[in-house]
Residue, then its C-alpha position, 0 to 999 in steps of 0.5 A: x545377453x551381450x556376448x550373443x548378439x555379438x556372436x550373431x552379428x559375428x556369424x551374420x557377418x562371415x559370410x558377406x564381405x565389406x566394402x573394401x574387399x567388394x571395391x578391390x576385387x570390383x577394381x582388379x576384375x576392371x583390371x584384368x579386363x582392359x589390360x587383353x582389351x588393350x593388347x588387343x585392341x593395338x596390336x601390341x603383342x603377336x597372335x600365340x601371345x596374346x592368346x596365352x595373355x588372355x588365357x591367362x587374365x582370364x584364370x585370374x579372373x577366376x581367381x578373384x571371383x572366387x576370393x573376392x564374390x565368393x569368400x571361397x576362402x571364408x567361413x568353416x568350411x574353408x578348406x573343404x571348397x578348396x578341396x573341391x575346386x582343386x577335384x573339379x579342375x583336376x577333373x576338369x583338365x584331365x578331360x580338356x587334356x584327353x579329349x585334345x590328345x585324343x582329336x590330334x592323334x586320331x586326327x593324324x591316324x586318318 
C-alpha cells in the first residue's frame, strides 16, 4: 500500500516544477528583461549591437521559459518533446531565411 502511495505522489510531482525551479526561472526572466531595457534606455551600445543584444536576450528568455516553466526536459516524453521543438525551429528558420532571401533578391531584380 505504501509503495502505491509513493508512486502516486511521485507521478503527481513529475508534472510540476518545484518552488525553487519557478523562483530561479522568474529571476532569470527578470534579469533577461532588465539587461536590454537598461542598454536601450541609457544608449550604452550602438544600434546594431543593441539589436543583437535584444535578439540574444529574447532567445535566452525563450529557453528559460521552456526549461523552467514548460518543463521541456521533464517527463517520459522529454526526448520527443525536444526533437519536436528542434524540428519546429528548423522549419521556422528555413521559412524566415527563405523569405528574407526572396525579398532581398526580388528587390534587386526590379
